[in-house]
C-alpha positions, 0 to 999 in steps of 0.5 A: 578816491576818484568819485567819477571813476564809478559813474557812467561816462554820460553823467560826467558831462561838463566836468569831464577833465579830458581834452576834447580830442580824447573825448571825441576819439572815443565817441565814434565807431568806424564802419566799413564804408569809412564813416565815423559813426557817432555813438552817443547823443544825436540831435532830433534830426540825426546830427552828433552832439558834442560840446567843446570849444564853443561847438555843440555838434560833432561834425562841425567840431571835427571839421574845425579840428582836422581841416581848419576854421569855419568863418563866423557869420558866413552862411556856409554849411558842413556838407556830409559827402557820405549823406550820413548825418551821424558821420564825423569823419573829416574826410567825408565833410566839406565846407559849402554854401547853404544853397549847395548843401540843399542842392546836394541833400535829400530835399534838393533831390526830392524837388529836382526829381519832381516833374509835376506841381501838387495839382498835377500840371506837368512842369515840362508841358505847361512851363513854370516860374522860378520864384525865390528859388522854387518852381510855380507852374504857370496854370496854377499862378494864373488860377491864383491871380484870377481867383484873387481878382474875383475876390477883390470885386 
């Protein structure tokens, strides 16, 4: 008698003898916009969890299986063109640099649309410095330098 036949799929875990593609194909649901939405475990920030061939995320495994290898050690990311982190459709994934992934993502959009610093100075009117990829408004930088000089006296 096959004891695993009576157990829920989630308890099989690493002892599941099916091939990775068989497990992968039954782990997503196709929705109207073409996304393959992951039905099982997700990471704390919404990415699919899938353990096979040394990978632990479904979207990375999907990219490698359907499109080709991911270069080891290179700072490249798999970008979700559909902006849905749970999507594992290889047609919705592209291999991009970390900088490009951030620029295309929610964080990049939030900072790209930001027109004022946290103290309310307009970047357009007062100008800004680019420091390690982030904007710092000129009045705030001048004030920080002035305060530092006063503390050092």
